[in-house]
C-alpha positions in Angstrom: 6.8 -6.0 -20.0 6.4 -2.2 -20.0 9.2 0.4 -20.0 8.6 3.9 -18.5 11.5 6.3 -19.3 11.4 10.0 -18.3 14.1 12.6 -18.7 14.2 16.4 -18.4 14.2 16.9 -22.1 10.7 15.3 -22.2 9.2 17.0 -19.2 10.9 20.3 -18.5 9.9 19.8 -15.0 11.7 20.9 -11.9 10.0 18.5 -9.5 10.0 15.3 -11.6 13.5 13.7 -11.9 14.8 11.6 -14.8 14.4 7.8 -14.4 13.8 4.6 -16.3 11.4 2.0 -14.9 10.7 -1.5 -16.3 7.4 -3.1 -15.3 7.3 -6.9 -15.4 4.0 -8.4 -16.4 4.2 -11.0 -13.6 4.5 -8.4 -10.8 2.6 -5.4 -9.5 4.9 -2.4 -9.2 4.2 0.4 -6.7 5.8 3.8 -6.7 5.6 5.9 -3.5 6.1 9.6 -3.8 4.8 13.0 -2.6 1.6 14.2 -4.3 3.5 16.8 -6.5 5.8 14.3 -8.1 2.8 11.9 -8.5 0.7 14.6 -10.3 3.7 15.3 -12.6 4.1 11.6 -13.4 0.4 11.2 -14.2 0.5 14.2 -16.5 3.6 12.8 -18.3 2.0 9.3 -18.7 -1.1 10.8 -20.2 0.4 13.5 -22.4 3.6 11.9 -23.6 2.9 8.1 -23.4 -0.8 8.2 -24.0 -1.5 5.8 -21.2 -4.8 6.0 -19.4 -4.5 6.4 -15.6 -7.1 5.2 -13.2 -7.9 8.2 -10.9 -11.7 8.5 -10.7 -11.8 11.3 -13.2 -13.8 9.5 -15.9 -17.5 9.5 -15.2 -20.0 6.9 -14.3 -23.8 7.1 -14.8 -25.0 8.1 -11.3 -28.7 7.6 -12.0 -28.3 4.1 -13.4 -28.1 1.1 -11.2 -24.7 -0.6 -10.4 -25.6 -3.4 -12.8 -26.7 -1.1 -15.6 -23.4 0.8 -15.3 -21.4 -2.5 -15.5 -23.6 -3.8 -18.4 -23.0 -0.6 -20.4 -19.2 -0.6 -20.1 -19.2 -4.4 -20.5 -20.7 -3.9 -24.0 -18.8 -0.7 -24.7 -15.4 -2.5 -24.1 -16.5 -5.8 -25.6 -15.4 -7.6 -22.4 -15.2 -11.4 -22.7 -15.7 -12.2 -19.1 -19.4 -12.9 -18.4 -21.3 -10.0 -16.7 -22.3 -12.1 -13.7 -18.6 -12.9 -13.1 -17.7 -9.3 -13.2 -20.3 -8.4 -10.6 -19.0 -11.2 -8.3 -15.3 -10.4 -8.8 -15.8 -6.8 -7.7 -18.3 -7.7 -5.0 -21.1 -5.8 -6.7 -23.7 -8.6 -6.9 -25.4 -7.7 -3.6 -26.0 -4.1 -4.6 -26.5 -4.6 -8.4 -30.0 -3.1 -8.3 -29.1 0.0 -6.4 -28.9 3.3 -8.2 -25.3 4.5 -8.1 -26.2 7.9 -6.4 -27.4 5.9 -3.4 -24.3 3.8 -3.0 -21.4 4.4 -0.7 -18.1 5.8 -1.8 -16.5 2.3 -1.5 -19.1 0.7 -3.7 -18.6 3.4 -6.3 -14.9 2.8 -6.2 -15.5 -0.9 -7.0 -17.6 0.1 -10.0 -14.7 2.2 -11.2 -12.4 -0.8 -10.7 -14.7 -2.9 -12.8 -14.9 -0.3 -15.5 -11.1 0.0 -15.7 -10.6 -3.8 -15.7 -13.1 -4.3 -18.5 -11.3 -1.6 -20.6 -8.4 -4.0 -21.1 -5.8 -1.2 -21.3 -2.2 -2.4 -21.3 -0.3 -1.5 -19.2 -2.6 -0.6 -16.3 -1.8 2.4 -14.1 -3.6 3.2 -10.9 -3.4 6.5 -8.9 -4.3 6.2 -5.2 -6.7 3.2 -5.8 -7.4 2.3 -2.1 -7.3 5.8 -0.5 -10.3 6.3 1.8 -12.1 3.0 1.1 -13.3 0.2 3.4 -11.5 -3.2 3.9 -13.8 -5.0 1.5 -12.9 -2.7 -1.3 -9.2 -3.0 -0.5 -9.5 -6.8 -0.7 -11.4 -6.5 -4.0 -8.6 -4.4 -5.5 -6.0 -6.9 -4.4 -8.0 -9.7 -6.0 -8.2 -7.7 -9.2 -4.4 -7.1 -9.2 -3.9 -10.9 -9.0 -6.3 -11.4 -11.9 -4.6 -8.7 -14.0 -1.2 -10.3 -13.3 -2.6 -13.7 -14.3 -3.7 -12.1 -17.6 -0.2 -11.0 -18.2 -0.9 -7.2 -18.0 1.9 -5.0 -16.5 0.6 -3.0 -13.5 1.9 0.3 -12.0 0.3 1.6 -8.8 1.1 5.3 -7.8 0.6 6.1 -4.1 1.6 8.7 -1.5 1.3 6.3 1.4 4.1 3.8 2.1 1.8 1.3 3.8 -0.3 1.2 0.6 2.8 0.7 -1.5 4.0 -2.2 0.5 0.5 -3.8 0.6 -0.1 -3.5 -3.2 3.4 -3.8 -4.7 5.4 -7.0 -5.3 8.1 -4.5 -6.3 8.2 -1.1 -4.6 10.1 2.1 -5.5 10.3 5.5 -3.9 10.4 8.5 -6.3 12.9 11.0 -4.9 14.5 14.2 -6.2 17.4 12.3 -7.6 15.4 9.5 -9.2 13.9 6.1 -8.4 15.1 4.2 -5.2 14.2 0.6 -4.8 12.5 -0.3 -1.5 13.1 -3.7 0.0 9.9 -5.7 0.1 9.6 -8.5 2.6 11.6 -11.6 1.8 10.4 -14.8 3.5 13.8 -16.6 3.6 15.6 -13.6 5.1 12.8 -13.0 7.5 13.0 -16.6 8.7 16.8 -16.2 9.1 16.4 -13.0 11.0 13.6 -14.6 13.1 15.9 -17.5 14.1 18.7 -15.0 15.0 16.3 -13.0 17.1 15.2 -16.1 19.1 18.8 -17.1 19.7 19.5 -13.8 21.5 17.9 -13.1 24.8 16.1 -9.8 25.2 18.3 -7.1 26.8 17.0 -5.5 29.9 17.6 -1.8 29.8 17.0 1.3 31.9 15.8 3.2 28.8 12.3 4.6 29.6 12.2 7.4 27.1 12.6 7.3 23.4 14.4 10.4 21.8 13.2 12.0 18.6 13.8 15.3 16.8 11.3 18.1 16.2 13.1 20.9 14.3 16.1 21.7 16.5 14.6 20.2 19.7 15.0 16.7 21.1 11.7 15.3 22.4 11.5 12.3 24.8 8.5 9.9 24.3 7.2 7.3 26.7 7.1 3.9 24.9 3.4 3.6 25.7 2.7 6.7 23.6 4.1 5.2 20.5 1.8 3.5 17.9 4.6 2.1 15.8 8.1 2.9 14.3 8.8 2.8 10.6 11.9 3.0 8.5 12.3 5.5 5.6 15.5 6.0 3.7 17.3 3.9 6.4 16.2 6.1 9.3 13.5 5.4 11.8 10.4 7.5 12.5 8.1 7.4 15.5 4.5 7.4 14.5 1.8 8.7 16.9 -1.6 9.0 15.3 -0.9 10.9 12.0 2.2 12.6 13.4 5.8 11.4 12.7 9.0 12.2 14.5 12.5 11.6 13.1 15.0 9.4 15.1 18.7 9.2 14.7 18.5 5.4 15.1 17.9 2.7 12.6 15.2 0.0 13.2 17.9 -2.5 13.9 19.4 -0.3 16.6 16.2 0.4 18.4 14.5 -3.0 18.0 16.2 -4.8 20.9 15.9 -1.8 23.2 12.1 -1.7 22.8 11.4 -5.5 22.9 11.0 -5.5 26.7 8.3 -2.7 26.4 6.1 -4.9 24.2 7.3 -3.8 20.8 7.6 -6.3 17.9 9.3 -6.3 14.5 6.3 -7.2 12.4 7.8 -6.3 9.0 11.2 -5.4 7.6 10.3 -1.7 7.8 8.1 -1.7 10.9 8.2 -2.2 14.7 4.8 -2.1 16.3 3.6 -1.5 19.8 1.7 -4.7 20.5 -0.6 -3.0 23.0 -1.8 -0.7 20.2 -2.8 -3.6 17.8 -6.6 -3.7 17.3 -6.9 -6.3 14.5 -5.0 -8.7 12.3 -6.3 -8.2 8.8 -6.0 -11.1 6.3 -6.1 -9.9 2.7 -6.0 -12.1 -0.4 -2.9 -14.0 -1.5 -1.5 -14.5 2.0 -1.1 -10.8 2.5 -1.6 -9.4 6.0 -1.8 -6.1 7.9 -2.2 -4.9 11.4 -4.8 -2.3 12.3 -3.7 0.1 15.0 -6.0 1.4 17.8 -5.4 5.1 17.3 -7.5 8.1 16.2 -7.0 7.4 12.5 -7.1 3.6 12.7 -3.7 3.2 10.9 -2.8 0.0 9.1 0.7 -1.3 8.7 2.1 -4.4 6.9 2.6 -7.8 8.7 5.1 -10.2 7.2 3.7 -13.6 6.2 6.5 -15.3 8.2 5.5 -13.3 11.3 1.8 -14.2 11.3 2.0 -17.4 13.4 4.4 -15.8 15.8 2.2 -12.7 16.5 -0.9 -15.0 16.8 1.0 -16.9 19.6 1.9 -13.6 21.3 -1.8 -12.8 21.4 -2.7 -16.4 22.5 -4.7 -16.8 19.3 -3.2 -20.3 18.7 
């Protein structure tokens, strides 16, 4: 168990609000915020609480091989896990003999993961750990989180992307101007209840062909086929098209039934996806799933465990 407590007397910061946050050692806790608040929080953790933060700032030895880097830090931190197991855990065994300067950014990130894991710091704090890396590296990080939790180490993950927060956190918070707000993470029993309720109500046929959203003081009308997905933030829905978002006056619950006949599906408590835009169903570790969207930036959004079989049936995969 780890307690993080921040108040204005400690920080003298205008952008970082006061809050208390308890991190349970059996869960990974994710905090979603803008980059300014994130930077202030990292500075506070380092300067006031003396907690190391994983953020790729501490160097590796670029001219050494992957294996030589791991071996050096394995000895430096007196890590008890065998070196060969570290290489396998972080999917580095196949590139062990490659000099680091010839490796991809994702491989280098996995070497950083291994170094931080071997350091044995407690609690562990990560800043944007899966930003800009490939699927294999994301999966490696999720595996590492599971191992860290099994070791009884509290884990805090700081991200500026809500999808990453929901993917990595068993418990998720949003850091706002007035403090920490708890974000509901998918609950299987409630999802199952909602799923049963949905199946008991026939889809409503509607004449709605345009979806309204606000841009500044203007009302924009979108054709449903333009929309990649709709997400909920602070109780309000947002239309997402590529990397652009447009605020709606409706909640997800209000818009869900209207969009069902246009091929939209409630894939997660906080997301409705346009099924025509789904490119891939991604299976991570620990029965964690995401949907990859076929748009310019190849977005990924969470998929509830209880919705996996249903969406597979919709795509005739079962």
